[in-house]
N, C-alpha and C positions, 0 to 999 in steps of 0.2 A: 485649467487642467482638462476640462471636458473638450475644449477646442483642440488641445494637444492630442488627446486620445482619439478624437474624431479624425484628425489629420493622419495620425499613424495608422489607424484602422483602414482609412480610405486608401492610403498608399499600399498597405499590405494586400488589400483586396485586388488592386490593379495589378501589382507585381505578381501576385499568386496566379491570377487568371492568365497572364502571359507566360509565366514559367511552366505551369502545369499543363497548359494546352495551347501551345503557340499557334497551331493550325486554326483552332477555334477562335483564338484572339484575333487572327487576321481575317477570319470569315465575317460575314455580316450578322452580327448579333446585336440585338436591341439593348440599349443602355437603360438601366432603371436607376433613377435617383431616389434613394431611400434616406430619409432623415427622421430622427425621433429624439425623445429625451432619454436620459440614462439614469433617472432617479425614480423608477416605478417598478421595483421588483415585485414578483418574479418575472414580469413581462420584459423589462429591460433595465439593466443596471450595470454599474462599473465594478468589475471584480479584479482587484489587484492591478488596475491600470488597463484592463482589457474589457471591451463590451461583452455582455453575456445576457442570457435571459430566454424565456420561452419564445418571445416575439422573434428574436434574431435567429434562433435555431429553426423555427418553423419557416421563416422566410427563405433560408438556405434550402430547406426541404421542398418548398413549393416551386421556386423558380428553377427551371431546368438549365443546366450550365451551357448546353449547346444552343440555347435560344436567347438567353438573357445574360447580361453582365451587370451586376449590382454594385453601385457605388454608395458606400455607407458614409454618413456623417451624423453629428449629434449636436443638439442645441436645446435651449429652454422650450417648454411645450408651447407657450404662447407664440414664440417666433416660428416654431415648426408649423403650427396650424395656420399661421398667417401666410407662410410660403405655399402651403398646399392650396389654400384658398386662392392665392394669386397664380396658381398653376406653375409655380417654380419647381415643384417636386412631383414625382410620379406617385409616391405612396409614403405614408408615415407609419406603416405597420398597423398593428391592432389599436383600435380606439372604440370608445363607446358609441353606439348607434343612437343618436338623438334626433328627434323630429326637426328641431330648429337648425340642425346642420345639413339636412338632406338637400336643401336648396343650394348649398355651397360646395359640397363634396359628394362623391359617389362612394357606395359601400359594396364590398363583396358579400357573398352569402355569409351568415354568421358562423364564426369558429366556435364560439362558446357563449354561455350565458353566465353573467356574474351578478351578484347581489350586493347590497350595501348592508353593513353591520354597524352597530353602536357598541363601542368598547369602553370599559372603565377599568380602574385599578382593581386588583384582586380583592382588596378589603373594602371596596365601595359597596355598602349594604343597602342603599336606598333603592326602592323599586322605580324603575324607569319605564315610562310609556311614551308613545308619540305625542300624547296630549300634554305631558309634563316636561317635554324635552326643552322647551324654551326657558325653563327656570334654571337651567344649568349652564356652566361655562363649556361651550362646545368648540371643538377644533375640527378643521377640515382642510384638505389639500387645496392650495391656491390654484385657480384656473381649471381644476378637474371637474368632471361631470357631476361628482358628488356635491360640489359647491352649488351647482345649479339645482340639483335635487333638493338640497336643504332649503333653498329659497323658494323654488316653484312648488314642491310637494308639501312642505311643512310651513312655508311662509315665515321662516326664521331668517332674520337679517343681522342679528347681533351674534357674531361668532368670530373666532380667531382663525387665521389662515397660516399655513406653513408651506414652505417651498417644496418640501418632500414629505412623504408619509413617515419616514424615519424620524424627522424632526417632530412631527406630531406625536409619535409614540413616545419619544423621549420627554416631550412636554407633559404628556399624560402621566408617565411614570414619576416625574418630578412634582406633580401636583399643580402645574400651571394651568391646566384645564381639567374639567370633571369628566367630560365624555369626548370620544373621538368618533366622528361620523365619516366612515371611509369604506372602500372596497374590501369585502371580506377576504377575497383571494390574496390581495396584497398584504393586509395586516396579518393574516394567518401565516403566510410565508415568513414575514419579518419576525413574528413572535418566535418561530423556530430558529431562524438564522441568528437573531440577536439574543437568544436564550432569555426571552421575556415571558415565557409561558406561565411562570409562577408569579409574575407581577401584573399581568394584564389579562382580562377575560372579556368575553363577548356577552353583553346583557340583552341585546336584541339582534336578530339576524334574519336573513332571507328577505330584506326589504328592497322594494323597487327593482325588480329584475331588469337587467339591461343586456342587450346583445352586444358582443364584441366582434367586430369584423375589420377587414382591412380598409383603411381610409385611402381613397384613390382620387386623383384629380378629376374634375368634373368632365373634362373633354376626352377621357380615355375609356370609352365603352369596350374597346377590344381588350384592354387590360382587365377590366371587370370580368368579361367572359372567360378569359384565360384563367384568372385566379379562381373563379367559381368552378371551372372544370377541374383544375388541379386540386382544389380543396376537397371535391367529391372523391377524387382518386386517393389522396393522401389520408383522408379520414378512414378509409378502409384498410390502410396499411398499419401493421403492428408497430412500426416505428413511430407513428403519430401518437398512439396510446402510450407507448413507453416514454416519449418526450413529455406528454401531458402529466403522467404520474410523477416524473422526475421533479417537475416544478410545483405541482399542485397537490401531490400526495394523495390523489384520489382518481377515480375513473372519469373520463370526459362524458359530457351529455350525450354525444354521439354513441359512445360505447354503451352507456346505460340504456339509451333508447333501443339500440340493437338487441341488447339482452332482454329488455322488456318485450319487444316484438317476438323474440324467440319463445319467451314464456307464454305469450298470448297464443301463438301458433300451436305450441305444444298442448295448451289447455283445450283449444278447439279440436285438435286431433284426438286428444284423450276422450272428449265428449262424444265425438263421432264414432270413435272406436268402441266406446261403451254401448252406444245405441246399436251399432252393427253387431257387437258381441252379444248383446242381449237377445237380438233376433236369432242369431246363429245358435245360441245356447238353447233357446226354446225349440228350434227345429231339431237340434241334436238330442234333446231330452225325449221328444216324441219318437224320434228314430230309435233311441236307446231303449225306450219302453217296448217297442215292437221287437227289437233284437233280443231283449231279455226274455220276453215271452217265448220267442222261438227257441232260445238257448235253454230255457227251463224245460220245455217239452223234449228237446233233444237230449238233455241231461237225464231226464227220467227214462227215456228209451235206452240210453247207454247203461244206466244203473241197473236196469232190468235184465239186459241181455249180455253185458260184459262179464268176463270171469274175474270180477272184482268183489271182494268181501267188504261190504259197507255196513257199519253199525253206528248210529248216531244217538247220543243220549244227552239229556239236559244236565245242568249242574247238580240237580238233586238225584240223579241216577236213573230217571225215567226215560224209557226208550221213545225216540221220536221217529226213527227210520231204521228199517232192516230190509236190505234189498233181497231179490230172489235167490242170488247165488249164496248169500249167507243163510237164507232159510233152508236151502237144500243141504248145506254143510252141517248146520247144528241141529236141524230137525225142528225148528220153531218158526211159526209164521209171523209176519209183521203184525197181524191183527192180535195174535196172542201176546206179543211183547209190547205193543204200543201202550204208552202211558203207565208202564209198570217198571219198578226198579229192576235193573238187570240182574242183581244178585238174588232176586226172588224167583227168577224163571226156573222152571223145573229142569233138573238134570245139569244145570250149568256148572254148579260148584264141583260136581263129581267128574264130569266129562271134559269141561273146558276151563280149568282154573287159570290157564295162561291168558285167555281173553279177559277174564274178570280182573286179573292182576293189572293188565295194561290199561283197562278202563279206570281202575282205582288210581293208578299213577297219574293218568291224564287229568282226573278231577283234582288232583293235588298239584297240577301244573308241572308234572314231570313227564315229558312226552317221549315216546319211543321213536327211534329212528332206525329203519331197516333192520328190524328184529325178526330173525328167522324162527318160525315155530312149525312143529310137525303136529298136525291135528288128525284125529280119526274121523272118518266119514260117518254120518248118522245112519246111513243105510247099511253099514257094516262091510263096505267094500274096500277096506284097507285104510291106509293113511295117505295124507297129502301134505306137501310142503308149501307154506305161504310166507311172504315177506311183508311184515306189518309196519305201519306207522300210525301214530296218534297225533292229533292236533285239535285246536279249538277254533271255531268260527262264530261270528255273530249272526243271530237269526235274521232272516229277511225282514221281519217286522220290527227290527230294532230291539228284540227281547234279549234275555240273558244269553251268555255264551252257550254254544252247542259243541260238545266234544265228540269227535269222529274217530272211530277205529277203522282204518282202511288196510285191506290186505290184498296182495297180488299173488296169483297162482304161479309158483315157480317150480312145479313138480317136473315138467318136461325139461326145464333148464338143468335141474339137479341131475336127472338121468343122463343128459347129454354131457355134463361135466365129468361124470364118472367114466363114460366111454372115452372121452378125450384124454383123461388122465391115464387110462390104460394104454392108449395109442402113443402118448407122449413118452411113457417109460420105455416102450419098445423102440421107438425112434432114437431115444437118447443113448441106448446101448449100442445101436448101429453107428451112430454118429461118433461115439467115443473111439470105436475101432478105426473108422476112416480118419479121424483127426490124428491119431497116433502115427498113421502111415504118412500123412501129409506134412506133419511138423518137421520130420527129418528132411523131406524134399524142400520145404520152404526155407529152412535154415541154410541149406547149401546155396539155394538160389539167391537168398538175401545177401549172403557174403559176396557172391559174384557181383551183384548190382552195386553194393556199397563200394567195392574196390573200383568198379568202373566210374561211379559217380565221383569218388574222391579224386581220381586221376583227372577227370574232366573239370572238376571244380578248381583244382590246383592250376591247371592250364589256363582256365578262364580268369582266375584271380590274378595270376601274373600278368596276363594280357591287359586286364582292366586297370590294374595298378600302374602298368607301364603307360597305357594310352590316356587314361582319364585322371590320373593323379595330378593334383595342383603342383606337386613338386616334379622336378626333372630327374629322371632315373639315369644313372650312369654306371658303367663298369669298365675297369681298366685292367687289362692283362699285363701284369708286371713282368712276365717272362718274355712274351712275344711282342710287347709294346703295341697291343691292339686295344682300341677303345670302342665303347658302345654308348650312344646317347639317345635317349628317347625323344620323340617329336616335341614333347613338352619342354625338354631341356633347351632345345633350339629356340622355342617360342619365348622362353623366359629371358634369354640373352639377345633376342632379336635376330638370330641367325636362321638360315635356311638349312634343310637337311643336306643340300648339295654342298654346303660349305665344308671344306676339309678341316676338321678340328682334331688334331692329334695331341699326344701328351705334351710335346714341347710347346705347342700353341696354347694349351691350357695354362702352362706356367706363365706364359706371356700375358694372359688375360688377367691374372691376379694382380691386384694393386701392389706396387712395390713395398708399401709400408706393411702389407699383410702377408707377403710371400714368405718372410722368415717365420712368422707364426704358423702358417699353413704347413711348411716343411717340417717345422719343429714338432707339430702335433702328429704328423704321419710318422716321423722318426721315433717319437716316444711310443706310439702304438706298436710299431714293428719291434722296437727294442724290448719293450716290456711285455711283448706277446699279448697285447690287449686286442681283442677282436673287434671292439667297437670304437668308432672315431666320431667326434663331434667338434665342429669348428666353425666360427663366424669369420667371414672375410668378404672383401669387395672384388667384384668381377667387372671387367670393362665390357659394356654393351657394344653392340655392333655400331651404334651411332657415336660411340666414343666416351659416353659418360660411365661413371662407376656406380654400381648399385650393390647394396649389402645382401648377402645370401648366407643361409645356414645350411651347412653340409653335415649330413649324418651318413655314416657308412660302416661296412663290416669288412674286415680283412681276413682272408682265408690263408691259412698256413699249411705247408706240407708236413709230412711226418718228421722232417728234420728241423721244423720250426722256422722255415724260410717262407716269407710272404709270397703268395702266388698271384692273387688278384684282389682287387677292391671293388665292392659293389655298394651303391648307396643312392641317395637322393639329395637334391638341393631345393631349398624353399626361399622364395623372394621375401626378405624381411626388411626391405628398404623403407617402406612406409612406417613400419613399426619402429625402426631406428630413428626416423625423423620425428615421430610422435614422442619417443622417449627423450630426444634432445629438446623438443618444445616443452615438454612437461618439466624437464630439469631446469630450463630457462625460466619458466613461469614460477617455479618453486624457489629459485635462488636469485632472481634478478627483478628489479623494479621496472615495470612496463613503461612508465612515463619517462624516466631518465635513462634507462638502460644500465643503471648502476647495480652492483650487488645489493641485496636487501638484508633485512635483519637476520633471516635464517642463515644466509651465507656468512654474515658477520659473526654470529654466535659460533658457527662451526669452525670458522677460521681462527677465532680467538681460542676455542677449546684446543684445536690442534697446536696452536702457538704455545699455549700454556703447558702442554705435555713435554716440551723440550726444556730441560733445565738451563739455568744461567743465561736466560735471554732477557732483554729489556726492550720496552716499547712505551709509546705515549699515545693515549686516545684523546682526540679533539672532538668533543660533542658540540656541533655547530647548529644553531637555531636562528633563523632569520627573524629580525625584529619587525613587529607590526605587519606580519604577513596576512593576518586575518583582515586587516583593513583593505588590502588589495582585493581579496575575495569579496568583501562586503561592498566595495565601491565599483570595481571594474568587472567583477564577475569571476566565476570559477575557471572559465577558459583562460582569462588573463593570468589567473593564479597558476594554472598549469604551465603556461608559457614561461612565467617567471621562474618556476621551479626547474624547468628544463634549462633555462639560461643560467641559473645558479649552479646546476650540476656541471654544465659545460665550463663555467669559470673556475670552479673548484678543481675540475679534472686537469686544467692547464698547469696547476702547481704541484701535481702529484708526481713524485719520482718513480723510477722503475721498481723500487723495492717497497713502495708504499701502497696503501689501498684506501679507496674512497667508497663509502657505503651510504645508501639512503634508507633510513630506518622507517620513514613514513611521514606524511604531512610535509612540514618544512624543516625536518630534522635530518642532519647528515652527521656522519662520523668518519674521521680520518685516522688511520692507524699507521704510525711511523715506527719502524723498527730501529733499534740501536740508540734510542733516546734514554740516557741515564740520569741527566740532571734537569731540574725544572727550568733552568735558564735556557737550555736548548729549546725546550718546548715553547717558552715564552717568546723567543725570537721568531719562531715559526708562526705563532698565533698573531704577532704584530704584523707579519707579512700578510696573513689572511685578512685581517681587519683593514689594512691599508688597501688591499685589492678591491674591497667592496665600496670604496669611496667613489669609484667610477659609476656613473648611472647605467641603468638598464633601459632599453628602448622596447616597450611592449605595446603593440597595437597603436603605434603613433604617440604613446605617452612616454615621457621621460620620468623614470622612477628611481629614487634614491633609497636603497635598502641597506641597512647595516645588519651585522650579525653579532650575536653573543656567543662566546666560546667557553666551554668548560673543559678542563684538562685533568686527566688522571694518569698516573704513571704506573707501569707494570715493572716490578712486582710491589713497589712501595705502597700503592693505594689499593692493593687487592690482587689476588691470584685467580679468583673465581670470575668467569666472564660476566655473570650477572652483577656481581659486586662492583667490578671495575666500571661497567657501563652506568650503574646507578650513581656511583661517586662522580663520574664525569657529568652526568645529568644534573646532580646537585650543584656542582661547580658552575655549570652553565646558568642555572637559575640564579645563583649568587651574582653572576656577571650581569644578568638582566636587572636584578635589584640595585646594582651599583650604577645603573643609568643606561644600559644597553650600549651596543657598539663597543663592548669591552670583553676581556677574557679573565678568567680566574683559574688558578691551580688549586685542586682539591686539598682541603685541610679537614681534619676531624671536626673542627668547629662548625663546618657547614651542615653536618648532620643535626646538630642541635638547632641551628637556625632554620633548617628545613622542617624539623619537628615543630618548632614554635610557629612557623608560618602555617602549617597544617592545622594546628590547634586554633590559631587566630581565625582562620577561615571557618572552622567548625563553629566557634562561638559567635562569629559574625552572622552566620546563617541563623543561629538561635536568636540573636538579637533582632534580626529582621522579623522573625516569626513572633517573638514575644514582646515586640514594641519597646525595646530597651533604648532606642535612639531618641535624641531630643535635639532641638534647635536652640542655638544662642544667636543673638542679634547684635552686631557692632554698628553703632551709629556713624553716619557720614555727615559732615558739616560743610555747608556752603560758606565759602570765605567772604562773599559779598554781604550776605545777610547775617552771618555769624550765628546761624540757627541750624538745627538738624534738618536735613533735607531728605534723608533716606536711611535705610538699614541694609546691611549685607547679612543674609542668613547663612550660618555656619553650623554644620552638623557636629554633634558631640556624642560620645558613647561611654557610658559608665557601666562596665560589665560586672555582674555579680561574681564572676570567677576571676577576671583579670584586673578588675578595678578600672580606673580611668585610662582609656586607650587613646593615644594621640591620633588625630586624623592623618598625620603624616604616615602612620603605620597601617591603619586599616583601609584608607581610601585606595591605596595601590592594590591591596588584596581584593577589595571589592571590584576594581576594574578588571583584574586578571580573572576572577571567577564569575564576572558578569552580574554579580550581586548589585553593581552600581545602578542597574536598570530599575529594580524595585526601590532601592534606597533613593535614587534620584527622583523617581516619581513621587515618593512620600515627601521628600524635602520640598519639591515644587508646590505640592498641594498645601502643605503646612505653611509655607512662606506666604503664598497667596491668601490663605485664610487669615494670617496675621495682618497682612496689608489691608484686607477688607475690614477686619475688626477695628483697626486704627480709624478707618473712615466712619464706620457705623457708630462707634463710641465717641465720636466728636474730636478725636485727636488731630485730625487733618489728613491731607493727602501726602503720603510719603512714597518715594521710589524704593521698591523692594528688590535687592540684588540676589540672584540665585546662581551658584556655580554649576555649570553643565559639563559633564564628561563627554569626550569624543565618542564613546560607545553609545551614549544616549542620542547624540546628535546624528549618528549614522543609522539609527532606526528609521525604517521607512515611514512609520506613523508618528514620528516625534512631534511634528508641527500640529497634527491633529490632536495629539495628546495634550499639548500646551493649551490649545483652544478649548478642549473639553474641561481642563482644570479651571480655566478662566470663567467658563460658563457655570461650573458647579459652585465656585467660590464667590462669583459676582464681581471679582476684581477686574477693572478695565485694563486693556493692554498697555496703555501709556504709563501705568504705574508698576510695570514689571520690567526688570532689566536682567537679561541672561548674560552671565560672564563665562568666557571661554579663554583658556590660556593661549598665548601667542605660539608657543612651541607645539601645542596640540593641533592647532588649525593648519600648521604647515605640513603635517603628516598626510593629510588628505584634502588639499586645498580646494580643488574644484568641487568635490562633493559637499564639503563643509559650507562653502560660499553659497551654493544652490539652496541648501537647507536654511541657512541663516537669512537669505534674501526673502524666503517665504515668511519667516517669522517677523522680519523687519517690516514687510508690507502690511502685517496685521497691526502695526503700531507699537510693537514691543521694542524696547531699547536693547542694543547689543554692545557689551563692553568687552574690550580686548585686555585681558588680565595679564599681569607680569610683563607688560610691554618693555621691550629692550633686551629680553633674554632669549628670544626665539629666532634671531637672525633673519627676520623677514625683511624684504626689500620694500622701498617706497612704492615700487610698481605693484607688488602684492597688496600693500596696505590700501592703495587706492581702489582695488577691486573688492575689498571687504565691505559689506553693508553694515559698518559699525557706527555707533553714536558716541562712544566713550573710549578714551585711552586711560588705562590704569598703570601708573608708573610703578615698576617693581621696587619693593622696599630696599633692595640692594643699592639702588641709586640714591636713596634717602639716608641710609646709615652713615656713609662717608660724606659729611657735609664739606664742600670746598670753601676756600676763602671767599670773602664777600666780593672781591673784585675779579674772581676767576671767571673768565669769559668762556672757558671750556666746559661749563656745567652741562652734563648730560640731561639733567632734569629740565633745564631751560631749553635745550634743543628739542626735547620731546614735546614740551609745551608749545614751542614754536611750530612744530609739525602739526600738532593738534589744531592750533589756531588757523593755520593755512588750510586745513582740510575741514574746518567748521565743526570740530569735535570737542566734546567736553573732556577735560583732563582731570583725573583724580589721582592724588598722591596717597598711597597707603603705607602703613608702617611708621607713621609719625609718632615719635615717643618723647622727644625733648623740645624745649623752647627754641633751641638753636636750629633744630631741624624745621620747626614751624616757620621761623623767620626766613630760612632759606627757601622754603616752599612759597611763602608769600612774595619773596623777591622774584621767584621764578614765574609768578602769576598763574598758579594753578587755580582751578575752579572749586574743587572739593578736596577735603582732607579726611583721612581715616586712620586711626591708630590708637595706641594705649594712652597717648596724651589726652585724648578726648574721653575714651572709655574702652575697657576690655569688652569682648563679646559677653553679653549678659542674657539670663533667661528672659522669657517672654514678659513676665510681670515687671521686671526691672526695666525692660525696654519700653513698656507702656509708661512707666514713671518718667523716663527720659523724654519720651515724646510729649508728655503732658506738661513738662516744664516750659513756662512761657519766658524764662529769662534768656537773654542773649549770652552766649558763651564769651568769656573774656579772652579772646585770642588776638 
């Protein structure tokens, strides 16, 4: 598989390089041979058949496309390293940098550093140290550098190796080893991807750091230099960090080092800034002290000589400052007031109660803002107006708050305001007189300007509309047959203004199909005296094509009601019409087949049902096994098949019939005039016969049958939904009857459909609740006359439905894909039973398990079988997978490929019900089978003893010629047994030997040492 992936990836690389850049491909680019293993995630691994991983993505990022062409291939690590050592490769991608390898290969600069960790199961409670490591069962990757560390660093030689880290982790989870000694990055990635975080934990980490770098052939120093240069460039690119985080879920060492250097640089800058700041702060403080001293002296001068009232008191009311202006105003000096409560100063309460009130309020934290106060002068020279504010400040020495009453002399301002007020009143009276005279003049002038502006605006509006409108302006004088068309009108139709376009020519430009409508609309507008006209029609462009236009116009009538002229515009709506047509097509037609879709069908059926006394038949057509085409050949092939099916169905549709595609592989044909079911049945037979011819899709010959359900209108319903549902149920009944058939709806189908839905519901519950069980039917070797194997058969005893026959629920399980979990459970239980027979000493028996085609088509089915064998411990040679002949013919190529993989593992493959599937000997030779099981229908009718035409004998002869074992199943009588013995079958199975029995009874049969008397 790895070689196949390698070849495909190499081919894709070469083809892509030539297709995407042919010039570069032909230019001189150096070829790089890259080879590595694909089982070391997240560095490199196989993802759904395609190589992936950090190593591959980084390699594409490092090597520039215009300089290098990379050829990828993949193999086991030991082989890859040997080729690099022999200089057969240019590089193996990322690998551990070890001293012992430096003499054999060259390394680039390190990409990253990784460490080794020791991992254990989550419930492993013992304390692990490096000194006690040798006392445990240790696992390590075979040939990896961690194996060398285990031996060289710890001196441990007793350990288990695994081809891949995944195998080692599975062995750890299953308890086959106690500890896993591996790369931390790899194990951590796999714990997340494999959902093992709850089962495995790391007990020791960060051990033995190792650089990972590109391993390069020893004689390529120029490649080492190139990669080192590119690594330096790429590590500074955000794409590298994004790539690293995607695979390792953390930042790279390069990124962490860059961030760490930034922090160190920032710290150094902070320290230097702190030192410089400290020096600057000291200089600033000294300067500030000198400035404050100067400002203090300046403030004292200002307070002494400015016309400002300043009175400062402490919180207890004692005065701390009273400037000279305040002294002159209230007649008290600063020395008299200093350190005394302001309310105890002489004459203050009587002469200046307003000042005391503002100080009281300030001490209560209620500050005055722009409070105007009239005070009398202490010298008796009249009164003065001041504007006061109060506030609190902290003392310079850090003492308690100081409350300041500050007032500004506004006496001169007040006097100026009074003078200005008087002047304003005089001016206002004069202004009112002038205003009254001007208003009349302004009104007259404004009316004149408005009329002139309106006239100019109308002229401009008409000119702009005519010249700049997206629509073309036209006017037709119906009396004098004169026409006017704007320049835009000519542009829309592709004409020049010099082209003579008259009324007669305009009629010739209109599409013939629209001319009648256009004339009719004008006639109606004129006859009904409608002034407005609106009509959609097509006009011929100058280049000859027709485009859709919307015309809107106004008809002017004279006093007698006769039309005089028409004026209007046309707008190009061609693209809008095309978009509407496209939307209509998308809404009512299927894009893949070009057929009408479900919406069209429902609308058509509703219109049909509105007309009484009509009859029709619905044919609900569903292709059989279409999902297998999608699963095996891909969705593109499925789409091609659907298109071919649509075409084939269209060939039989009459002129009055309709074909619809509802979605997926479902089609509906509606035939009108069908009254009797017999008519519909004849048509259905014709459809089924038509599908017996093969389809040729992508070089493959496909045989596809159809199942058809028929419902009649109005016998089976008059409502569209009901009629379609009944046809659907009839189609499902046709599938149940064996596919490639048709059914006419009957009411009984509703009950059958309901039962089927209920059966699926209870089957889902059975899978969840563990209601299924296995019975085992013994197989007897005719030579030894002893039991040689058992066939596992699933049984279901439902609490609601009772015992349900496998013939009923297996088909439902396959249709609902419940067969996948059921089949997985049956396979595991049967293998467990086979291993139990061996472990308890009953012997080695071949265990047969029936496999559905749905299981076999799963991409991981072969892997799943191997996993079950590993879990149960049963060896492959004791497992036989049975698949029916008719099933394998449905998808022969894909089935054979999957069966071949299983056969190579040593698992036996039995072809069940042989003789009923119409397979040719040519197909039979291609099948990787080991056993033919003769269908019991050939055993039930036993021929005469001398009948040489025995089919059973013919089948045995075929099996002998091909070296196959032949098993006869369904043997129930002694006569049948003798017939089988004469036919020389190898093994028999049937009720004559034993019915299928529970596990305990099967153990009893296996333990019987008696030979069967047959």
